[in-house]
N, C-alpha and C positions, 0 to 999 in steps of 0.2 A: 685606727688604720696604721699599717707599718710605715715607718720612715716619716711620720707626720703628714701623711697624704689624707686628704678629705675625700677623695673619690676611691672607687674600687676598680678602676681601670687596670692597674697592674695585676692584682691579685686575681681578678677574673679574666683579663684578656691575655695574660702571658703564662697561664698554666693549663688547666683542663681544656680551655677553649682552643689553644693552639694544638694541643694533642688532637682534639677532634678535627681541627682544620687540616692537619697533615694527613690524618687518616682519610678524610673525605677526598683528598686530592691525590691519594696514593694510586688508584686505578689509572688515572691520567698520566702520572709521572712513571708508574711502573711500565705501562705500555710503551711510552716514548723511550725510556731507557732500554727496554727489551729490544725495540726496533732498532736503535742505533748501536746496540751491543752484540748484535748477531755476528757469530764467527769468532768472537773473543773467548778467551779462557776465563775460568772463574777467577784465577789470580789477577788477570788484567781488569776484570770487571770490579773486583773489590778495590783494587788500587786506584783505578780512575774514577770510580763512582762514589766510593765511601772514603778512602784515606785522603786523596788530594782535596776534595771539597771540605772535608772536615779540618784539614790544616788551614786552608784559605779562610774558613769561617773563624776558626780560633784567632788567626791573625787579624781579620777584620774587626771582630768583636773586641779584641784585646787593644787594638790601636784606637778605634773610635770610642769604645767604652772607656778606656783610660783617659782619653782626652775629655770626654764629657764629665767623668769624675773629677778630674783636675779643675775643670772649670767651675764645678759645683763647689768644691773645696775653696777655690780662690774667690767664690762669689761673683763670678763673671758671666753669669747666665742670663741676666736681664734681657739683652737683645735676643737671646735664643728663645726665651720664654714668651716674649711679646711677638715674635715672628710668626707668620702663617705656617701651618704645618709643612707645606711643600718647600718652604725656605728655611727650615731650621738647620738643615745640614750646612747650607751656605753660611749661615750666621755663626755656626760653630767653627767653620774653617776660616772665617774672616780675620780673627786675631792671630792666626798662626802664620808662619813664614810660607811664601809661595802660594798665597791663597787663590790667586787667579788661576794658577795652574792646577791646584787641587780641585778647584770648583769645575774646572772645564773637565777634568778626568771624572769626576762625580756626574756631570751631565752625560758624558759618554757611556759611563757604566749603566746609568738608568736607561738610556736608549738601547743599549745592547740587551739589557734584561728584558725590556718590553718586546723587542723584535724577536729575540729567541723564544720568548714565552708565547707570542702569537704564532710563530712558526711552528713550534712543537705542539701547540694546541690544535692548530689547523691540520697537522699531520695525523694526530690522534683521532679527530673527528672524521677526517677523510678516511682513515683506515677503518673505523667503525662502520661508517655508512657504506663503505665498498664491500662489507661483508668479510673484512680481514685481508682483502687483496692489498698487496704492496705496489702494484703497478697500475693504480688508479689514474684516470686522466689528469693532467696537470690543471685543466680548467676547474675541475671539481675542487681540487686543493685551493685554488685562487678564490673560489666562490666562498669556501668556509672562512678563509682568512679575511676576506672583505666583509662578510656577515658578522664576524666577530667584532671587527672594528666599528661597524655600524651599531650594533648593540651596545658596545662599551661607550661610544660617543653618545648615544640616545640616553643611556643611564646617567651620564654625567650632565648632559644639558637639561634634561627634563626632571630626573628624580632627585638629583644631588646626593648628598651623603647618606640621607635617610633611606633611598632606594638601594644604595649599595650595601648599607648595613643590613637591610632586610634580605637582599640577594645572599650576602655572606651567611647570614643565620640559616637560611633555607639549605645552602649548600652543606653546611655542617650538620644540620639535623638530618637530611636525607642521607648523607655519607656515613654518618656515625655507625649505623647498623652494620656497615661493611667491616667493623672491627672483628666480628666473629669469623668472616670469610678470611681476613688477614691472618688471624691466629691459625686457622686450618692450613692456609698456605705456608706459614712458617713451619708447621710440623711436617708437611708434605715435602718441603724443600729440604729439611734435615734428613728426612727418610731417604729422598732421592740422592743427596749428596753422599750419605753413608753407603748406600748401595753402589754408587759409582766408584767409591774408594775401594770397596772390596772386590770390585770387578776388575 
């Protein structure tokens, strides 16, 4: 195994699996981005949806990845290794300056992530069940948001990590054939943009 690892989590979980995971979520994300980007130019879309998030991700991975690598080199990872998965971030931040502030910011970011993900998910499901209408009743959107929360809570309480793993595997396996559709959409996008440029 690379880097002295005895498991295949990194090689199998962060390569082809993540490609399939992104592809399986692309219809959901694409519909949400298309909905919120209506009326924007292609330049605005590229800057706000591709450039800015990429810069933020590079900064985020550089800072936290660099911190983790520094802790590994300094052999200061014992508390992080022994901590539960949901506490590893806070254990990594603990020896750093202003740990209480950065931990609070981390909690806020996690909350924002879950709230925005749930909101965008309910928006997409609501649009699909309304037949593409953008003016569906608010009560219908609230229903889907509540239903998503109930399903997530049920999976966590009843099934544990095994049920979540099975659900993730099902989402990836059912979404993976969408790769062919995505490739066709890429070609059609290039054709459409080239025609718009000529016009």
